[in-house]
N, C-alpha and C positions, 0 to 999 in steps of 0.2 A: 522433524522440522522445525529451525530456531526460531521466538514470536518474533520483528519489527521491535527494537525499546525505540522510545521515547526520542532520544538521540542521537541513530537512523534516519528516525520521520522523517528530523529537520532536516538530516539533510540530503531527502531524500534530493533527484534535482531534473526537472523533466528531459524524456527518454530513457527514464531507467528503466526498465522490470520486478515485478515482485511477484511473488507465489501468493496462496490462494491456500495456506494451508488442510482444508478439508472436502471442497467443490473440488471434480475432474473434468478433464477436457474427456471427449469421444475414447480417444487412445489412449487414461484411465491415467495419465499425466495433472501434478495441481496445475489450474486454470493461471494463464501467461494474463497481466494486470501490468501497462504501462501508468508512471508517470508525467499527463499531461500538464500540471501548473508546478507553482514552482512552489512547496509549501505555508502559509500561512502561520506568524506564532504572537500571542500579543505581550508586550510587552510584562503589563498585569497580569499576568497568568501559565506563566511555564509554564507551564504541567496542560496546556492547549494547545493540540496542533490542528490543523489541516491539512490533506493534502489531496490536489484533483488527479483520479485516475481512472482509466477509463479501460473499460474487455471492449471488446471489437468495435462493428463500425455505430452501435449505438449504447453499448450499455454504459453509461458515465454513472461516477459516486465521485465519494470522498472517504481517505481513508483522518481517521480521525484513534482520539487517545479513547477512547472508546472501544474499538476496532481492530485497534492493535496487534493483538493474540492471533488476530485468524490469519493473518499472513505475513512472507520470510521472508528472505532476503537469498537467495535459495528455493533448488523443486526438489530438494532429497532430504 
Protein backbone atom coordinates (compact mmCIF):
# COMPACT_ATOMS: atom_id res chain seq x y z
CA UNK A 1 0.00 0.00 0.00
CA UNK A 2 1.28 3.43 -0.95
CA UNK A 3 1.24 6.18 1.68
CA UNK A 4 -0.75 9.37 1.21
CA UNK A 5 1.45 12.24 0.01
CA UNK A 6 1.22 15.79 1.31
CA UNK A 7 -0.37 16.97 -1.94
CA UNK A 8 -2.98 14.17 -1.84
CA UNK A 9 -3.82 15.07 1.76
CA UNK A 10 -4.42 18.70 0.77
CA UNK A 11 -6.92 17.54 -1.90
CA UNK A 12 -9.02 15.34 0.42
CA UNK A 13 -12.66 16.34 0.79
CA UNK A 14 -15.38 15.39 3.29
CA UNK A 15 -16.92 12.00 2.63
CA UNK A 16 -13.79 10.44 1.10
CA UNK A 17 -12.45 7.20 2.59
CA UNK A 18 -8.82 6.53 3.54
CA UNK A 19 -7.33 3.28 4.86
CA UNK A 20 -4.94 2.62 7.75
CA UNK A 21 -1.89 0.70 6.59
CA UNK A 22 -1.18 -1.27 9.79
CA UNK A 23 -4.44 -1.53 11.78
CA UNK A 24 -6.93 -4.19 10.68
CA UNK A 25 -10.64 -4.61 11.47
CA UNK A 26 -12.33 -7.84 12.64
CA UNK A 27 -12.38 -9.18 9.06
CA UNK A 28 -8.63 -8.65 8.64
CA UNK A 29 -9.08 -5.75 6.23
CA UNK A 30 -7.45 -2.33 6.71
CA UNK A 31 -9.46 0.01 8.96
CA UNK A 32 -11.43 2.50 6.89
CA UNK A 33 -11.47 6.13 8.10
CA UNK A 34 -13.83 8.79 6.73
CA UNK A 35 -12.69 12.35 6.05
CA UNK A 36 -15.07 14.46 8.15
CA UNK A 37 -13.99 18.00 7.25
CA UNK A 38 -11.94 20.20 4.95
CA UNK A 39 -8.12 20.08 5.12
CA UNK A 40 -6.53 22.99 6.97
CA UNK A 41 -3.43 24.38 5.21
CA UNK A 42 -1.26 27.25 6.44
CA UNK A 43 0.11 29.88 4.03
CA UNK A 44 3.30 30.50 6.01
CA UNK A 45 4.06 26.79 6.43
CA UNK A 46 2.80 24.97 3.31
CA UNK A 47 4.38 21.70 4.47
CA UNK A 48 1.74 21.47 7.23
CA UNK A 49 -1.71 19.95 6.77
CA UNK A 50 -4.45 18.90 9.18
CA UNK A 51 -7.48 16.84 8.09
CA UNK A 52 -10.24 15.74 10.50
CA UNK A 53 -11.02 12.01 10.16
CA UNK A 54 -13.48 9.65 11.84
CA UNK A 55 -13.61 5.89 12.49
CA UNK A 56 -16.84 4.34 13.70
CA UNK A 57 -19.30 6.34 15.76
CA UNK A 58 -17.05 7.78 18.46
CA UNK A 59 -13.41 7.78 17.31
CA UNK A 60 -12.25 11.10 15.88
CA UNK A 61 -8.69 12.05 14.97
CA UNK A 62 -6.63 14.29 12.71
CA UNK A 63 -4.50 13.32 9.75
CA UNK A 64 -1.35 15.47 9.86
CA UNK A 65 1.94 15.64 8.01
CA UNK A 66 3.45 13.53 10.83
CA UNK A 67 1.12 10.53 10.41
CA UNK A 68 0.57 10.49 6.62
CA UNK A 69 2.79 7.40 6.42
CA UNK A 70 0.16 5.28 8.21
CA UNK A 71 -2.66 6.00 5.76
CA UNK A 72 -3.36 5.06 2.14
CA UNK A 73 -5.93 6.07 -0.49
CA UNK A 74 -6.51 2.40 -1.46
CA UNK A 75 -7.10 -0.70 0.68
CA UNK A 76 -4.65 -3.00 -1.09
